[in-house]
N, CA, C and O of each residue as an XYZ file, in Angstrom:
736
protein
N       0.985     -1.275      0.719
C      -0.118     -0.028      0.053
C       1.056      0.821     -0.443
O       2.272      0.671     -0.564
N      -0.192      2.144     -0.766
C       1.119      3.771     -0.720
C       1.621      4.559      0.652
O       0.638      5.104      1.154
N       2.398      4.716      1.150
C       2.578      5.668      1.933
C       1.402      6.803      2.133
O       0.736      6.994      3.150
N       1.349      7.353      1.143
C      -0.059      8.412      0.731
C      -0.707      8.405      1.434
O      -0.855      9.135      2.414
N      -1.645      6.911      0.795
C      -2.854      6.613      0.955
C      -3.145      6.379      2.743
O      -4.191      6.704      3.305
N      -1.662      5.594      3.579
C      -1.795      4.907      4.700
C      -1.366      6.271      5.686
O      -1.264      5.998      6.882
N      -1.068      7.914      5.241
C      -0.919      8.593      5.846
C      -2.491      9.122      5.899
O      -3.121      9.533      6.874
N      -3.026      8.929      4.128
C      -4.511      9.797      4.306
C      -5.941      8.713      5.525
O      -6.909      8.948      6.249
N      -5.204      7.653      5.066
C      -5.937      6.908      6.010
C      -6.043      6.719      7.796
O      -6.918      6.234      8.513
N      -4.827      7.297      8.064
C      -4.244      7.472      9.388
C      -4.909      8.380      9.939
O      -5.502      8.115     10.984
N      -5.016     10.385      9.069
C      -5.537     10.811      9.807
C      -7.183     10.753      9.844
O      -7.701     11.557     10.619
N      -8.094      9.866      9.072
C      -9.151     10.306      9.412
C      -9.333      8.944     10.361
O     -10.376      8.292     10.421
N      -8.317      8.701     10.964
C      -8.223      7.745     12.394
C      -8.136      6.294     12.262
O      -8.192      5.632     13.298
N      -7.983      5.591     10.923
C      -7.348      4.493     10.643
C      -6.655      3.804     11.482
O      -5.434      3.958     11.501
N      -7.237      2.968     12.287
C      -6.089      2.398     13.089
C      -5.145      1.158     12.240
O      -3.990      0.892     12.574
N      -5.775      0.559     11.240
C      -5.385     -0.056     10.757
C      -4.241      0.535      9.569
O      -3.497     -0.307      9.066
N      -4.156      1.493      9.280
C      -3.797      2.699      8.584
C      -2.332      2.849      9.942
O      -1.177      2.485      9.721
N      -2.755      3.376     11.076
C      -1.563      3.767     11.761
C      -0.634      2.471     11.792
O       0.578      2.568     11.595
N      -1.199      1.375     12.024
C      -0.584     -0.283     12.640
C       0.603      0.239     10.910
O       1.688      0.815     10.835
N      -0.330     -0.332      9.833
C       1.340     -0.376      8.730
C       1.727      0.799      8.517
O       2.047      1.117      7.371
N       1.782      1.593      9.424
C       2.391      2.698      9.263
C       3.760      1.979     10.606
O       4.790      1.309     10.519
N       3.347      2.312     11.186
C       4.139      1.656     12.309
C       4.573      0.745     11.907
O       5.803      0.710     11.953
N       3.933     -0.349     11.367
C       5.300     -1.620     10.612
C       6.454     -1.400      9.965
O       7.623     -1.781     10.031
N       5.578     -0.442      9.113
C       6.532      0.113      7.879
C       7.796      0.591      8.252
O       8.864      0.032      8.002
N       7.623      1.761      8.926
C       8.683      2.961      9.580
C       9.268      2.145     10.750
O      10.496      2.140     10.661
N       8.742      1.336     12.001
C       9.097      1.057     12.875
C      10.661      0.831     13.334
O      11.359      1.416     14.163
N      10.897     -0.199     12.496
C      12.353     -0.663     12.231
C      13.659      1.181     12.281
O      14.311      1.879     13.058
N      13.376      1.086     11.242
C      13.916      2.165     10.800
C      13.989      3.335     12.342
O      15.009      3.674     12.941
N      12.822      3.660     12.590
C      12.876      4.813     13.350
C      13.214      4.172     15.160
O      13.074      4.998     16.062
N      13.612      2.811     15.506
C      13.753      1.706     16.481
C      15.532      2.242     16.204
O      16.327      2.308     17.142
N      15.902      2.573     14.790
C      17.822      2.863     14.670
C      18.145      3.711     15.448
O      18.870      3.438     16.405
N      17.646      5.034     15.203
C      17.156      6.590     15.034
C      17.576      6.274     16.441
O      18.783      6.390     16.649
N      16.743      5.858     17.558
C      17.006      6.117     18.934
C      17.670      5.289     19.208
O      18.382      5.647     20.145
N      17.979      3.743     18.737
C      19.521      3.726     19.299
C      20.447      4.043     19.295
O      21.308      3.370     19.862
N      20.748      5.170     18.691
C      21.887      5.687     18.571
C      22.217      6.823     19.011
O      23.210      7.479     18.694
N      20.657      7.319     20.416
C      20.636      8.018     20.836
C      20.731      7.511     22.605
O      21.290      8.204     23.456
N      20.296      6.643     22.791
C      19.871      5.870     23.703
C      20.825      4.712     24.072
O      21.112      4.039     23.082
N      21.343      4.333     25.110
C      22.258      3.126     25.394
C      20.766      1.568     25.520
O      20.739      0.384     25.183
N      20.195      2.130     25.908
C      18.702      1.197     27.016
C      18.226      0.540     25.805
O      17.737      1.293     24.963
N      18.266     -0.699     25.541
C      16.899     -1.354     24.042
C      15.355     -1.035     24.485
O      14.340     -0.995     23.790
N      15.536     -0.822     25.888
C      14.073     -0.388     26.738
C      13.624      0.376     26.704
O      12.415      0.611     26.717
N      15.229      1.540     26.604
C      14.771      3.089     26.828
C      14.375      3.457     25.161
O      13.510      4.269     24.834
N      15.147      2.729     24.297
C      14.588      3.239     22.757
C      13.200      2.907     22.609
O      12.421      3.769     22.201
N      12.883      1.978     22.840
C      11.807      1.546     22.988
C      10.677      2.649     23.117
O       9.802      3.035     22.342
N      11.133      3.090     24.729
C      10.007      3.781     25.126
C       9.759      5.067     24.157
O       8.662      5.437     23.738
N      10.899      5.605     23.923
C      10.891      6.750     22.822
C      10.029      6.406     21.168
O       9.163      7.002     20.527
N      10.728      5.277     20.986
C       9.958      4.777     20.005
C       8.072      5.069     20.203
O       7.238      5.724     19.578
N       8.062      4.718     20.682
C       6.063      4.338     21.031
C       6.166      5.969     21.468
O       5.124      6.321     20.916
N       6.611      7.016     21.979
C       6.136      8.238     22.030
C       6.280      8.658     21.083
O       5.237      9.021     20.539
N       6.984      8.778     20.659
C       7.270      9.288     19.242
C       5.614      9.236     18.292
O       4.663      9.960     17.997
N       6.180      7.705     18.103
C       4.648      7.454     16.752
C       3.293      7.471     18.110
O       2.226      6.933     17.814
N       3.373      7.799     18.844
C       2.052      8.972     20.177
C       1.904     10.092     19.241
O       0.930     10.467     18.590
N       3.513     10.688     19.361
C       2.756     12.820     18.751
C       2.679     12.613     17.912
O       1.870     13.349     17.348
N       3.302     11.576     17.022
C       3.145     11.538     15.292
C       1.638     11.367     14.734
O       1.281     11.789     13.635
N       0.842     10.715     15.612
C      -0.515     10.199     15.789
C      -1.030     10.946     16.219
O      -2.227     10.803     15.971
N      -0.705     12.356     17.198
C      -1.623     13.122     17.837
C      -1.645     14.374     16.657
O      -2.581     15.099     16.322
N      -0.237     14.325     16.172
C      -0.185     16.010     14.534
C      -0.163     15.556     13.301
O      -0.130     16.275     12.302
N      -0.190     13.569     13.314
C      -0.566     13.832     11.632
C      -1.541     14.688     11.079
O      -1.279     14.640      9.877
N      -2.851     15.711     11.273
C      -3.194     16.646     10.478
C      -2.811     17.384     10.260
O      -3.423     18.222      9.598
N      -1.271     17.618     10.756
C      -0.621     18.752     10.595
C       0.377     19.067      9.511
O       0.806     20.173      9.182
N       0.790     17.343      8.799
C       1.145     17.369      7.917
C       0.516     16.806      6.609
O      -0.365     15.997      6.318
N       1.860     18.062      5.610
C       1.649     17.939      4.611
C       2.128     16.968      3.591
O       2.850     17.613      2.830
N       2.053     15.314      3.086
C       2.429     14.562      2.098
C       2.913     15.067      0.989
O       2.284     15.245     -0.053
N       4.387     15.381      1.256
C       4.954     15.869     -0.396
C       5.910     14.475     -0.545
O       7.052     14.458     -1.006
N       5.517     13.877     -0.283
C       6.428     12.613     -1.055
C       7.020     11.229      0.235
O       6.967     11.478      1.439
N       7.385     10.267     -0.131
C       7.543      9.572      1.184
C       8.891      9.423      1.682
O       9.083      8.574      2.552
N      10.382     10.509      1.025
C      10.907     11.521      2.020
C      10.703     11.580      2.875
O      10.802     11.154      4.026
N       9.950     12.948      1.513
C       9.867     14.382      3.247
C       8.659     13.896      4.934
O       8.376     14.454      5.994
N       8.271     12.417      4.170
C       7.175     11.964      4.708
C       8.505     11.286      6.237
O       8.390     11.591      7.424
N       9.169     10.736      5.877
C      10.300      9.852      6.488
C      11.241     10.856      7.164
O      11.238     10.556      8.358
N      11.906     11.727      6.993
C      12.538     13.270      7.518
C      11.349     13.425      8.424
O      11.708     13.464      9.601
N      10.134     13.520      8.270
C       9.322     14.352      9.585
C       9.431     13.667     10.759
O       9.860     14.071     11.840
N       8.856     12.222     10.349
C       8.677     11.247     11.521
C      10.551     11.133     12.131
O      10.776     11.463     13.295
N      11.432     10.776     11.455
C      12.120     10.621     11.438
C      13.221     12.283     13.094
O      13.993     12.176     14.046
N      12.507     13.418     12.385
C      12.898     14.788     13.309
C      12.008     14.501     14.556
O      12.710     14.756     15.535
N      10.488     13.986     15.049
C      10.019     13.435     16.005
C      10.597     12.260     16.874
O      10.402     11.934     18.045
N      11.258     11.825     16.028
C      12.015     10.262     16.959
C      13.475     11.683     18.264
O      13.799     11.939     19.424
N      13.682     11.974     17.137
C      15.459     12.839     17.307
C      14.836     14.386     18.608
O      15.537     14.851     19.507
N      13.733     14.725     18.341
C      13.174     15.403     19.695
C      12.975     14.926     20.629
O      13.339     15.458     21.678
N      12.026     13.209     20.599
C      11.669     12.805     21.581
C      12.922     11.721     21.965
O      12.601     10.638     22.456
N      14.325     12.027     21.737
C      15.451     11.310     22.450
C      16.168     12.391     23.016
O      16.821     12.147     24.031
N      16.173     13.706     22.487
C      16.428     14.556     23.341
C      16.154     14.852     24.411
O      16.803     14.943     25.453
N      14.818     15.061     24.066
C      14.088     15.372     25.794
C      13.951     14.597     26.715
O      14.004     14.984     27.883
N      13.700     13.048     26.298
C      14.357     12.033     26.924
C      15.557     12.056     27.880
O      15.637     11.672     29.047
N      16.586     12.682     26.961
C      18.348     12.824     27.731
C      18.040     14.022     28.565
O      18.367     14.027     29.751
N      17.431     15.040     28.020
C      17.239     16.272     28.987
C      16.390     15.486     30.656
O      16.744     15.417     31.833
N      15.091     15.000     29.824
C      14.597     14.890     31.484
C      15.250     13.421     32.848
O      15.088     13.250     34.056
N      15.737     12.931     32.117
C      17.020     12.455     32.632
C      18.182     12.780     33.626
O      18.716     12.359     34.652
N      18.286     14.314     32.214
C      19.492     15.004     33.159
C      21.071     13.650     32.733
O      21.972     13.221     33.454
N      20.733     13.403     31.318
C      21.947     12.158     31.083
C      22.946     13.511     30.625
O      23.955     13.895     31.216
N      22.345     14.076     29.420
C      22.744     14.961     28.319
C      24.225     16.069     29.726
O      24.033     16.827     30.677
N      25.381     15.577     29.119
C      26.469     15.935     29.857
C      27.533     16.419     29.055
O      27.547     15.723     28.039
N      28.272     17.122     29.022
C      29.444     17.826     28.401
C      30.537     16.974     29.723
O      30.518     17.056     30.951
N      31.441     16.158     28.736
C      32.200     15.584     29.260
C      33.741     16.504     28.697
O      34.112     17.028     27.647
N      34.252     16.328     29.968
C      35.805     17.526     29.740
C      36.894     16.290     29.484
O      36.950     15.439     30.372
N      37.680     16.153     28.432
C      38.982     15.507     28.244
C      39.717     16.420     28.059
O      39.455     17.582     27.749
N      41.240     15.627     28.352
C      41.991     16.562     28.164
C      42.284     16.345     26.628
O      41.690     15.465     26.006
N      43.408     17.341     25.911
C      43.384     17.381     24.909
C      44.090     16.270     24.051
O      45.196     16.579     24.494
N      44.382     15.231     23.191
C      44.895     14.176     22.642
C      44.730     15.087     21.457
O      44.149     16.161     21.297
N      45.740     13.959     20.350
C      46.208     14.365     19.064
C      44.924     13.305     18.493
O      44.199     12.604     19.199
N      44.906     13.427     17.103
C      44.184     12.359     15.968
C      44.664     11.456     15.694
O      45.728     11.670     15.112
N      44.222      9.597     15.913
C      44.931      8.936     16.077
C      44.275      8.176     14.459
O      43.137      7.989     14.027
N      45.701      7.891     13.913
C      45.672      7.831     12.465
C      44.857      6.565     12.206
O      45.627      5.605     12.207
N      44.167      6.364     12.085
C      43.105      4.961     11.697
C      43.100      4.181     10.318
O      42.309      4.899      9.704
N      43.337      3.524      9.730
C      43.880      2.946      8.683
C      42.121      2.815      8.433
O      41.221      3.025      9.247
N      42.027      2.337      6.823
C      40.642      2.237      5.903
C      40.511      0.990      6.447
O      39.968      0.547      7.459
N      40.971      0.649      5.777
C      40.552     -1.514      6.446
C      40.236     -1.493      7.825
O      39.814     -2.643      7.949
N      40.145     -0.961      8.987
C      40.042     -0.955     10.227
C      38.371     -0.488      9.718
O      37.656     -1.488      9.647
N      37.762      0.604      9.420
C      36.501      1.247     10.064
C      35.530     -0.005      8.781
O      34.355     -0.319      8.975
N      36.558     -0.644      7.280
C      36.180     -1.574      6.915
C      35.612     -2.689      7.131
O      34.697     -3.345      6.634
N      36.687     -2.817      8.382
C      36.089     -4.263      8.834
C      35.021     -4.294      9.561
O      34.419     -5.337      9.817
N      34.777     -3.467      9.852
C      33.473     -3.333     11.072
C      31.710     -4.215     10.256
O      31.642     -4.568      9.079
N      31.189     -4.279     10.716
C      29.794     -4.133     10.518
C      29.231     -3.000     10.415
O      29.987     -2.049     10.614
N      27.958     -2.709     10.127
C      27.046     -1.727     10.527
C      26.034     -1.970     12.208
O      25.359     -1.154     12.836
N      26.258     -3.051     12.410
C      25.672     -3.232     14.032
C      27.367     -3.093     14.724
O      27.285     -2.655     15.872
N      27.936     -3.195     14.559
C      29.821     -3.013     15.589
C      29.442     -1.816     15.375
O      29.285     -1.298     16.480
N      29.081     -0.694     14.122
C      29.549      0.460     14.260
C      28.450      0.991     15.286
O      28.756      1.781     16.180
N      26.906      0.425     15.074
C      26.083      1.192     15.742
C      26.484      0.961     17.645
O      26.507      1.876     18.468
N      26.728     -0.362     17.894
C      27.490     -0.723     19.366
C      28.740      0.435     18.866
O      28.517      1.633     18.692
N      29.091      0.259     18.819
C      30.529      1.984     19.020
C      29.869      3.014     19.883
O      30.067      3.302     21.064
N      28.832      3.614     18.787
C      28.180      4.583     18.633
C      27.591      4.996     20.086
O      27.566      6.065     20.696
N      27.042      3.448     20.433
C      26.367      3.727     21.269
C      26.528      3.258     22.972
O      25.806      3.104     23.956
N      28.672      3.098     22.401
C      29.321      3.175     24.051
C      30.168      4.299     24.292
O      31.265      4.316     24.850
N      29.216      5.648     23.574
C      30.003      6.574     23.477
C      29.580      7.254     25.006
O      28.637      6.665     25.536
N      29.953      8.018     25.520
C      29.565      9.086     26.329
C      28.363      9.794     25.789
O      28.153      9.770     24.576
N      27.230     10.683     26.947
C      25.688     10.650     26.292
C      25.806     12.369     25.581
O      24.909     13.000     25.024
N      27.298     12.809     25.859
C      27.019     14.376     25.195
C      27.794     13.941     24.299
O      27.408     14.170     23.153
N      28.819     13.356     24.414
C      29.695     12.952     22.858
C      28.354     12.263     21.784
O      27.950     12.785     20.745
N      28.030     11.421     22.186
C      27.284     10.069     21.207
C      25.893     11.554     20.380
O      25.503     11.571     19.212
N      25.564     12.390     21.319
C      24.044     13.303     20.862
C      25.104     14.158     20.117
O      25.121     14.027     18.893
N      25.950     14.975     20.658
C      26.293     15.763     19.057
C      27.322     15.163     17.735
O      27.593     15.739     16.681
N      27.852     13.546     18.312
C      28.185     13.416     16.672
C      26.957     12.637     16.363
O      26.984     12.670     15.133
N      25.600     11.766     16.777
C      24.646     11.617     16.387
C      23.700     12.415     15.020
O      23.307     11.958     13.946
N      23.526     14.306     15.887
C      23.197     15.322     15.142
C      23.830     15.778     13.773
O      23.323     16.011     12.676
N      25.526     15.832     14.383
C      26.575     16.238     13.294
C      26.598     15.370     11.966
O      26.198     15.536     10.814
N      27.393     14.151     12.813
C      27.943     13.550     11.905
C      26.842     12.750     10.625
O      27.026     12.638      9.413
N      25.500     12.214     11.630
C      24.760     11.419     10.638
C      23.381     12.077     10.372
O      22.810     12.029      9.282
N      22.866     12.747     11.573
C      21.669     13.971     11.070
C      22.344     14.905     10.340
O      21.499     15.306      9.539
N      23.583     15.617     10.096
C      23.859     17.107      8.750
C      23.356     17.878      9.747
O      22.562     18.672      9.243
N      23.439     18.024     10.927
C      22.972     19.341     11.380
C      24.240     20.229     11.748
O      25.336     19.701     11.936
N      24.046     21.571     11.839
C      24.798     22.318     11.952
C      25.595     22.558     13.524
O      24.945     22.112     14.469
N      26.403     22.957     13.733
C      26.931     23.540     15.408
C      26.317     24.605     15.664
O      25.943     24.509     16.833
N      25.945     25.733     15.164
C      24.949     26.178     15.683
C      23.794     26.053     15.779
O      23.037     26.825     16.369
N      23.295     24.337     14.796
C      22.272     24.342     15.317
C      22.072     23.397     16.907
O      21.655     23.591     18.049
N      22.615     22.411     16.162
C      22.959     21.624     17.591
C      23.420     22.795     18.729
O      23.770     22.110     19.690
N      23.513     23.564     18.929
C      23.885     24.159     20.389
C      22.546     24.740     20.768
O      22.297     24.670     21.972
N      21.858     25.160     20.193
C      20.722     25.788     20.463
C      19.861     24.814     20.525
O      19.022     25.075     21.388
N      19.570     23.268     19.738
C      18.701     22.613     20.156
C      19.431     22.211     21.620
O      18.658     21.927     22.535
N      20.624     22.178     21.843
C      20.800     20.932     23.508
C      21.447     22.072     24.279
O      22.445     21.758     24.928
N      21.002     23.511     24.326
C      21.500     24.523     25.092
C      22.784     24.484     25.226
O      22.998     24.601     26.433
N      24.547     24.306     24.211
C      25.449     23.956     24.661
C      25.928     25.485     24.046
O      25.150     26.429     23.912
N      27.151     25.507     23.758
C      27.778     26.843     23.271
C      28.478     26.629     21.768
O      29.681     26.842     21.922
N      28.306     26.422     20.912
C      29.040     26.490     19.626
C      30.076     25.846     19.429
O      30.144     24.838     18.725
N      31.101     26.427     20.106
C      32.595     25.611     20.813
C      32.047     24.634     21.203
O      32.072     23.892     20.220
N      31.526     24.088     22.043
C      31.322     22.902     22.852
C      30.971     21.963     22.286
O      31.274     20.824     22.640
N      29.983     22.343     20.898
C      29.289     21.133     19.900
C      30.356     20.753     19.161
O      30.495     19.534     19.065
N      31.194     21.470     18.581
C      32.526     21.601     17.409
C      33.475     20.730     18.995
O      34.226     20.015     18.332
N      33.757     20.480     20.136
C      34.477     20.077     21.100
C      33.779     18.512     21.479
O      34.329     17.880     22.381
N      33.075     18.155     21.075
C      32.459     17.340     21.833
C      32.487     16.532     20.479
O      32.856     15.359     20.448
N      32.127     17.141     19.498
C      32.574     16.292     18.401
C      33.974     15.502     17.958
O      34.383     14.381     17.654
N      34.408     16.845     18.132
C      36.117     16.651     17.805
C      36.661     15.013     18.809
O      37.281     14.029     18.407
N      36.032     15.372     20.335
C      36.158     14.194     20.995
C      35.794     12.773     20.828
O      36.486     11.764     20.694
N      34.710     12.940     20.867
C      33.486     11.558     19.789
C      34.699     10.845     19.236
O      35.342      9.903     19.697
N      34.876     11.722     17.846
C      35.772     11.514     16.770
C      36.921     10.860     17.064
O      37.189      9.996     16.229
N      38.111     11.020     18.431
C      38.602     10.670     18.923
C      38.234      9.956     19.684
O      39.030      9.019     19.624
N      37.288      9.679     20.643
C      37.265      8.202     21.068
C      37.097      6.970     19.882
O      37.960      6.098     19.782
N      35.905      7.001     19.011
C      35.544      6.402     18.255
C      36.918      5.798     17.363
O      36.975      4.573     17.252
N      37.659      6.356     16.937
C      39.402      5.962     16.599
C      39.848      4.934     17.362
O      40.130      3.823     16.913
N      39.964      5.451     19.148
C      40.379      4.942     19.855
C      39.454      3.785     20.528
O      39.869      3.292     21.577
N      38.277      3.345     20.008
C      37.456      1.901     20.148
C      37.981      1.281     18.412
O      38.999      0.595     18.314
N      37.399      1.530     17.553
C      37.979      0.686     16.707
C      39.422      0.405     16.142
O      39.552     -0.266     15.118
N      40.318      0.833     16.700
C      41.723     -0.008     16.819
C      41.887     -0.850     17.874
O      42.614     -1.841     17.822
N      41.043     -0.406     19.155
C      40.605     -1.337     20.172
C      40.122     -2.903     19.672
O      40.641     -3.980     19.969
N      39.104     -2.666     18.927
C      38.883     -3.726     18.337
C      38.984     -4.379     17.204
O      38.125     -4.913     16.501
N      40.712     -4.232     17.044
C      41.136     -4.484     15.792
C      42.493     -4.811     16.022
O      43.467     -4.106     15.759
N      42.474     -6.525     16.804
C      43.461     -6.788     17.388
C      44.858     -7.140     16.733
O      45.910     -7.214     17.367
N      44.722     -7.337     15.432
C      45.670     -7.619     14.104
C      46.066     -6.475     13.644
O      46.672     -6.403     12.575
N      45.776     -5.387     14.405
C      45.775     -3.687     13.538
C      47.319     -3.318     13.684
O      47.536     -2.534     12.760
N      48.235     -3.469     14.248
C      49.949     -3.422     14.592
C      50.604     -3.977     13.686
O      51.657     -3.570     13.195
N      49.619     -5.572     13.239
C      51.201     -6.505     12.229
C      50.195     -6.209     10.480
O      50.475     -6.744      9.408
N      49.316     -5.447     10.683
C      48.863     -4.362      9.965
C      49.706     -3.168      9.246
O      49.875     -2.681      8.128
N      50.025     -3.046     10.268
C      50.822     -1.340      9.617
C      52.078     -1.650      9.555
O      52.839     -0.925      8.914
N      52.652     -3.058     10.364
C      54.291     -3.131      9.530
C      54.090     -3.406      8.393
O      54.580     -2.497      7.721
N      53.552     -4.299      7.633
C      53.284     -4.688      6.611
C      53.693     -3.960      4.977
O      53.321     -4.515      3.943
């Protein structure tokens, strides 16, 4: 069934259309939520809250294509994740001493699966993870991130740099034969 038709029916209160939309988009939106929160049960709660908010505001949505719809739904989920983190006072800007970039060989990253990369991102401290997701994955500018999180733009840049550095360290740590590859 076409997404546009499902949205039209969901706007008229069709539970079947709402369930179809949920079934169609929940897996993708769950991945979005998991990038922001560590615990799967928290991500599930956020997902359900996000869909509830989506259904409550669907009448305001004007369908302009599947991509626009998915972007709107994703934005709701990201906002729900950020609200969840604020409520739990989980968002914290973490200070770390300055460290130089560690060279990361291309094969170190290419040998990781998407699931392994997601697990590494989830392990980042909340502040790092949040800024990394918003900037690298979602494409927000540091100015926008600063506004969304109530932090300075420089803090957003710093958190991103530290997140990247920590991810590099984590990737290298998961590559036990890195030293032997480097000497070849």
